[in-house]
C-alpha positions as a printed NumPy array, in Angstrom:
array([[  0.019,   0.014,  -0.105],
       [  3.154,   2.357,  -0.581],
       [  3.114,   5.73 ,   2.165],
       [ -0.525,   5.471,   2.226],
       [ -1.243,   7.368,   5.677],
       [ -4.553,   5.45 ,   7.253],
       [ -6.421,   7.909,   9.694],
       [ -9.824,   6.953,  11.341],
       [-12.502,   8.838,   9.572],
       [-15.352,   7.156,  11.062],
       [-15.329,   5.685,  14.683],
       [-18.794,   3.365,  15.747],
       [-18.712,   3.598,  19.798],
       [-20.768,   1.382,  20.986],
       [-21.718,   3.253,  24.654],
       [-24.129,   0.066,  26.119],
       [-25.744,  -3.142,  25.278],
       [-28.604,  -2.27 ,  26.676],
       [-31.618,  -1.797,  24.626],
       [-35.527,  -1.529,  25.33 ],
       [-35.817,  -3.552,  21.854],
       [-34.986,  -7.212,  21.137],
       [-34.393,  -6.729,  17.261],
       [-33.924, -10.331,  15.414],
       [-30.705,  -9.189,  13.713],
       [-29.189,  -7.669,  16.785],
       [-25.138,  -7.624,  16.323],
       [-25.032,  -6.738,  19.992],
       [-27.613,  -9.218,  21.419],
       [-29.11 ,  -6.151,  23.418],
       [-31.254,  -6.153,  25.865],
       [-31.971,  -4.006,  29.212],
       [-30.173,  -6.508,  31.505],
       [-26.61 ,  -5.463,  30.023],
       [-24.506,  -2.967,  31.44 ],
       [-21.613,  -4.433,  33.164],
       [-17.93 ,  -3.515,  32.662],
       [-19.347,  -0.373,  30.093],
       [-16.863,   2.342,  30.277],
       [-17.187,   4.741,  32.318],
       [-17.758,   8.406,  31.032],
       [-14.284,   9.692,  32.211],
       [-12.974,   6.874,  30.463],
       [-14.7  ,   8.164,  27.168],
       [-13.446,  11.134,  27.302],
       [ -9.806,  10.516,  28.328],
       [-10.242,   7.913,  24.637],
       [-11.65 ,  11.364,  22.818],
       [ -8.906,  13.58 ,  24.245],
       [ -6.57 ,  10.574,  22.877],
       [ -8.191,  10.726,  19.482],
       [ -8.098,  14.241,  18.685],
       [ -4.376,  14.435,  18.884],
       [ -3.847,  12.544,  15.622],
       [ -7.135,  12.29 ,  14.002],
       [-10.718,  14.406,  13.461],
       [-13.279,  11.223,  12.897],
       [-17.071,  11.433,  12.871],
       [-18.069,   9.445,  16.062],
       [-20.976,   7.479,  15.511],
       [-22.46 ,   6.83 ,  19.244],
       [-24.607,   3.836,  18.983],
       [-25.291,   0.56 ,  21.259],
       [-27.544,  -1.084,  21.983],
       [-29.789,   1.809,  22.309],
       [-27.509,   5.024,  23.258],
       [-30.165,   6.813,  24.792],
       [-30.674,   4.669,  27.566],
       [-27.582,   6.017,  28.629],
       [-27.928,   9.042,  31.109],
       [-24.492,  10.545,  30.212],
       [-25.074,  10.389,  26.208],
       [-25.548,  14.14 ,  26.528],
       [-22.617,  14.888,  28.353],
       [-20.546,  12.5  ,  26.207],
       [-21.417,  13.995,  22.651],
       [-21.298,  17.793,  24.229],
       [-17.545,  16.714,  25.052],
       [-16.499,  15.489,  21.534],
       [-18.412,  18.4  ,  20.014],
       [-16.289,  20.54 ,  22.158],
       [-13.212,  18.669,  21.035],
       [-13.886,  19.639,  17.73 ],
       [-15.635,  16.485,  16.187],
       [-18.679,  15.612,  14.508],
       [-20.995,  13.726,  16.425],
       [-23.879,  11.674,  15.233],
       [-26.274,   9.37 ,  16.906],
       [-27.574,   6.027,  16.225],
       [-31.02 ,   5.253,  17.519],
       [-33.783,   2.646,  17.278],
       [-35.974,   6.143,  17.22 ],
       [-38.712,   4.788,  20.077],
       [-37.246,   6.861,  23.071],
       [-37.048,   9.876,  21.093],
       [-39.331,  12.831,  22.244],
       [-39.169,  16.661,  21.738],
       [-37.075,  16.956,  24.642],
       [-34.568,  14.436,  23.914],
       [-34.449,  15.83 ,  20.467],
       [-33.982,  19.245,  21.829],
       [-30.952,  17.996,  24.234],
       [-29.225,  16.136,  21.363],
       [-29.043,  19.459,  19.643],
       [-28.006,  21.271,  22.054],
       [-25.651,  18.393,  22.926],
       [-24.115,  19.39 ,  19.246],
       [-25.55 ,  15.989,  17.565],
       [-25.418,  17.054,  13.971],
       [-27.787,  13.733,  12.985],
       [-29.303,  10.733,  14.168],
       [-29.889,   7.561,  12.478],
       [-33.185,   5.806,  13.034],
       [-33.773,   2.192,  11.891],
       [-36.698,   1.232,   9.622],
       [-36.861,  -2.441,   8.531],
       [-40.235,  -2.643,   7.302],
       [-43.099,  -0.346,   5.01 ],
       [-45.375,  -1.484,   7.7  ],
       [-45.666,  -1.073,  11.252],
       [-47.018,  -4.962,  12.281],
       [-43.872,  -6.107,  10.132],
       [-41.382,  -3.605,  11.766],
       [-42.871,  -4.285,  14.752],
       [-42.155,  -8.064,  14.443],
       [-38.576,  -7.519,  13.414],
       [-38.291,  -5.131,  16.102],
       [-39.428,  -7.48 ,  19.12 ],
       [-41.487,  -4.74 ,  20.483],
       [-45.341,  -4.024,  19.433],
       [-45.65 ,  -0.463,  18.675],
       [-41.822,   0.288,  17.742],
       [-42.684,   1.435,  14.124],
       [-45.36 ,   4.223,  15.584],
       [-42.767,   5.377,  18.369],
       [-40.351,   5.528,  15.821],
       [-42.096,   7.864,  13.805],
       [-42.72 ,  10.18 ,  16.862],
       [-39.248,  10.158,  16.867],
       [-38.495,  10.931,  13.343],
       [-41.577,  13.914,  14.1  ],
       [-39.481,  15.304,  17.048],
       [-36.542,  15.119,  15.311],
       [-37.977,  17.628,  12.455],
       [-39.883,  19.656,  14.854],
       [-36.149,  20.188,  16.928],
       [-34.553,  21.087,  13.281],
       [-32.357,  17.83 ,  13.985],
       [-31.187,  16.1  ,  10.438],
       [-32.37 ,  12.152,  10.29 ],
       [-31.593,   9.241,   8.126],
       [-33.275,   5.902,   7.703],
       [-31.431,   2.93 ,   8.246],
       [-32.824,  -0.364,   6.711],
       [-31.202,  -3.817,   7.201],
       [-31.966,  -6.271,   4.523],
       [-33.425,  -9.902,   4.866],
       [-35.38 , -11.934,   2.853],
       [-38.747, -10.848,   5.072],
       [-37.901,  -7.388,   3.776],
       [-36.05 ,  -7.091,   0.636],
       [-39.643,  -7.04 ,  -1.476],
       [-40.164,  -4.073,   0.404],
       [-37.151,  -1.779,  -0.362],
       [-38.569,   0.702,  -2.805],
       [-41.416,   1.235,  -0.677],
       [-38.912,   1.88 ,   2.233],
       [-36.906,   4.258,   0.31 ],
       [-40.009,   5.982,  -0.656],
       [-40.91 ,   6.352,   3.068],
       [-37.847,   7.776,   3.715],
       [-38.439,  10.355,   1.284],
       [-41.747,  11.707,   2.224],
       [-40.703,  11.504,   5.802],
       [-38.062,  13.882,   4.667],
       [-34.834,  12.137,   5.536],
       [-31.798,  13.123,   4.207],
       [-29.967,   9.957,   3.449],
       [-31.546,   5.899,   3.589],
       [-28.599,   3.877,   4.259],
       [-28.96 ,   0.079,   2.89 ],
       [-27.23 ,  -2.395,   5.494],
       [-26.89 ,  -6.26 ,   4.256],
       [-26.922,  -8.961,   7.209],
       [-23.987,  -9.982,   8.595],
       [-24.785, -12.997,  10.86 ],
       [-23.466, -12.021,  14.338],
       [-25.089, -11.934,  17.369],
       [-28.677, -12.429,  17.484],
       [-28.26 , -12.121,  13.816],
       [-27.106, -15.846,  14.02 ],
       [-30.513, -17.06 ,  14.537],
       [-31.899, -15.595,  11.54 ],
       [-28.924, -16.883,   8.99 ],
       [-31.856, -18.521,   6.805],
       [-33.099, -15.167,   6.188],
       [-30.029, -13.815,   4.999],
       [-30.436, -13.254,   1.186],
       [-28.433, -15.143,  -1.169],
       [-25.414, -13.625,  -3.136],
       [-27.469, -13.432,  -6.225],
       [-30.128, -11.146,  -4.187],
       [-27.68 ,  -9.342,  -2.69 ],
       [-26.102,  -8.405,  -5.931],
       [-29.891,  -7.395,  -6.945],
       [-30.005,  -5.308,  -4.092],
       [-27.058,  -3.165,  -5.163],
       [-28.052,  -2.879,  -8.536],
       [-31.282,  -2.133,  -7.546],
       [-29.584,   0.715,  -5.158],
       [-27.67 ,   2.099,  -8.346],
       [-31.203,   3.227,  -9.827],
       [-33.027,   4.589,  -6.736],
       [-29.986,   6.949,  -4.977],
       [-31.243,   8.874,  -8.258],
       [-34.478,   9.244,  -6.905],
       [-34.093,  12.625,  -4.957],
       [-32.242,  10.746,  -1.534],
       [-28.702,   9.937,  -0.752],
       [-28.376,   6.257,  -0.392],
       [-25.172,   4.262,   1.085],
       [-24.599,   0.756,   0.981],
       [-23.084,  -0.319,   4.193],
       [-21.719,  -3.774,   4.506],
       [-21.592,  -4.223,   0.998],
       [-17.86 ,  -3.084,  -0.108],
       [-18.656,  -4.592,  -3.658],
       [-20.712,  -2.183,  -4.387],
       [-18.219,   0.115,  -5.422],
       [-17.529,  -2.433,  -8.555],
       [-21.471,  -2.681,  -8.94 ],
       [-21.323,   1.104,  -8.946],
       [-18.295,   1.135, -11.593],
       [-19.946,  -1.477, -13.779],
       [-23.69 ,   0.11 , -14.018],
       [-22.057,   3.645, -14.687],
       [-19.654,   2.531, -17.619],
       [-22.733,   0.473, -19.192],
       [-24.607,   3.636, -19.09 ],
       [-21.89 ,   6.   , -20.405],
       [-21.285,   7.487, -17.21 ],
       [-18.1  ,   8.344, -15.811],
       [-17.537,   5.88 , -12.314],
       [-15.258,   8.175, -10.921],
       [-16.237,   9.638,  -7.619],
       [-16.768,  13.414,  -7.635],
       [-17.818,  13.365, -11.558],
       [-20.768,  11.584, -12.173],
       [-22.561,  12.519,  -8.896],
       [-22.547,   9.411,  -7.741],
       [-19.798,   9.276,  -5.181],
       [-20.616,   8.87 ,  -1.391],
       [-23.284,   6.208,  -2.541],
       [-20.624,   3.481,  -1.274],
       [-17.279,   2.338,  -0.209],
       [-15.156,  -0.466,  -0.133],
       [-14.592,  -2.17 ,   3.122],
       [-13.071,   0.453,   5.83 ],
       [-12.747,  -1.806,   8.617],
       [ -9.024,  -0.849,   9.94 ],
       [ -8.551,   1.185,   7.485],
       [-10.966,   4.418,   7.539],
       [-13.257,   2.77 ,  10.33 ],
       [-13.278,   0.989,  13.734],
       [-15.685,  -0.092,  16.214],
       [-15.071,   0.528,  20.267],
       [-17.123,  -1.451,  21.934],
       [-18.882,  -0.784,  25.06 ],
       [-16.352,  -2.471,  27.389],
       [-13.121,  -0.592,  25.245],
       [-12.399,  -3.526,  23.047],
       [-11.402,  -2.073,  19.416],
       [-12.659,  -3.973,  16.348],
       [-12.521,  -3.401,  12.82 ],
       [-16.01 ,  -3.051,  13.016],
       [-19.134,  -4.067,  14.867],
       [-19.906,  -7.118,  13.281],
       [-16.151,  -8.439,  13.018],
       [-15.717,  -9.727,  16.502],
       [-11.726,  -9.671,  16.179],
       [ -9.775,  -7.395,  18.921],
       [ -6.891,  -5.215,  17.467],
       [ -6.443,  -4.3  ,  21.638],
       [ -8.38 ,  -2.67 ,  24.564],
       [ -8.505,   1.535,  25.426],
       [ -8.311,   0.569,  29.031],
       [ -4.737,  -1.297,  28.209],
       [ -3.498,   0.689,  25.674],
       [ -4.389,   4.104,  24.175],
       [ -6.524,   4.291,  21.088],
       [ -3.889,   5.877,  19.32 ],
       [ -1.226,   3.453,  19.662],
       [ -4.331,   0.503,  18.662],
       [ -5.181,   2.216,  15.598],
       [ -1.39 ,   2.946,  14.315],
       [ -0.068,  -0.761,  15.092],
       [ -2.25 ,  -3.287,  15.705],
       [ -1.447,  -5.884,  13.567],
       [ -4.833,  -7.008,  12.81 ],
       [ -5.491,  -3.451,  11.381],
       [ -2.3  ,  -3.518,   9.871],
       [ -3.371,  -6.486,   8.3  ],
       [ -6.454,  -5.181,   6.779],
       [ -4.689,  -2.431,   5.086],
       [ -2.564,  -4.457,   3.232],
       [ -4.665,  -5.827,  -0.168],
       [ -1.991,  -8.235,  -0.759],
       [ -2.905, -10.404,   2.099],
       [ -6.381, -10.98 ,   0.859],
       [ -7.235, -14.36 ,  -0.317],
       [ -9.139, -16.544,  -2.69 ],
       [-10.447, -14.276,  -5.29 ],
       [-10.704, -11.421,  -3.597],
       [ -6.89 , -11.487,  -3.497],
       [ -6.65 , -11.493,  -7.27 ],
       [ -9.532,  -8.934,  -7.861],
       [ -8.9  ,  -6.041,  -9.831],
       [-11.248,  -4.16 ,  -7.511],
       [ -9.163,  -5.415,  -4.231],
       [ -7.734,  -2.194,  -3.132],
       [-11.195,  -0.057,  -3.626],
       [-13.42 ,  -3.045,  -2.524],
       [-11.552,  -5.149,  -0.506],
       [-14.641,  -7.463,   0.133],
       [-16.616,  -7.689,   3.548],
       [-14.062,  -8.849,   6.035],
       [-17.268,  -9.132,   8.586],
       [-19.218, -11.669,   6.399],
       [-15.742, -13.61 ,   5.44 ],
       [-14.68 , -13.982,   9.006],
       [-18.182, -15.186,   9.657],
       [-18.379, -18.004,   7.494],
       [-14.864, -19.172,   7.332],
       [-13.371, -18.045,  10.772],
       [-10.804, -16.058,   8.406],
       [-10.814, -12.658,   8.171],
       [ -8.846, -12.237,   5.084],
       [-10.806, -14.764,   3.68 ],
       [-12.727, -14.106,   0.206],
       [-15.657, -12.782,   0.634],
       [-18.253, -15.403,   0.177],
       [-21.307, -13.353,  -0.78 ],
       [-19.938, -11.816,  -4.095],
       [-21.086, -13.276,  -7.359],
       [-18.167, -11.267,  -9.258],
       [-15.454, -13.4  , -10.994],
       [-12.352, -11.563, -11.284],
       [-10.57 , -11.755, -14.597],
       [ -7.292, -13.322, -13.102],
       [ -9.277, -15.693, -11.449],
       [-11.387, -16.71 , -14.319],
       [ -8.102, -17.155, -16.475],
       [ -6.597, -19.011, -13.539],
       [ -9.673, -21.386, -13.83 ],
       [ -9.402, -21.523, -17.216],
       [ -5.678, -23.02 , -17.002],
       [ -6.15 , -25.416, -14.228],
       [ -9.146, -26.696, -16.408],
       [ -6.641, -27.269, -19.372]])
């Protein structure tokens, strides 16, 4: 990778494992009973102080449900005061007008609210609690009144894949500034619904649908789908559009796997992982400063060297831009450097090698 400098651009910070919902796909297997060993307010502030010595990432306060933590406003305000952009991921059910007002005062620049089905009954089934959809809608309205920008997050499974356009239309009607599509990685409670994970071919179809849908008036982004970079390039070329980011108007619609290269996840107990779906620890901020972990952890150094990718990912012409989903590779094989199991693309070098072997 040459002398490229890797700095954290985004840090997802799991403030708590507690949550008032029981979502069937939850990465954190969150419940209201969890809370042991969570980082203290002062430990979080100390790490923020360390982060700003070398980087200025966007901080995503997440959980569980971060709003069950009483000091969430103090944490957001502190990070904002250090010059960081702070956003918050929530299920929306606890966002009242007072909460929305306090979030704005604490410096929160945007909230993401999860809507996984276009209809209340199905969304409530996904989220495990009756009334979750209506409460999320009230939370969205509170954000709008407070002037707090919000985006919609949707996790794709077989049960809602047929509703994606309806959910996207709903996001537009609600006034969301963005719609982020998450492709399920079977971790946490998500392992229990592996049978609802869409096929690689359906996965490809979702990404190709996104290419058209993102031109419908709302910013769309694929998450846990790094090969959308490849799909974007292919579709743009098919239409005679320059796929170079910033030239076609389609930049920011997706990016390759950022785990350990521009993104990381800090758990509620201080573990630092490449992302929340890849449960391999690079270090713990209670044992080492964040900067030391980010700059020298062997796990992160491996992820920054695309030459170490295995299988067809290692031969792919898109490996630098894409990299494959390292979390999905790990979930499927136990090896975070293995090939992405949900990519249907056959790299040119891979095809040539297969042809030579068959002779």
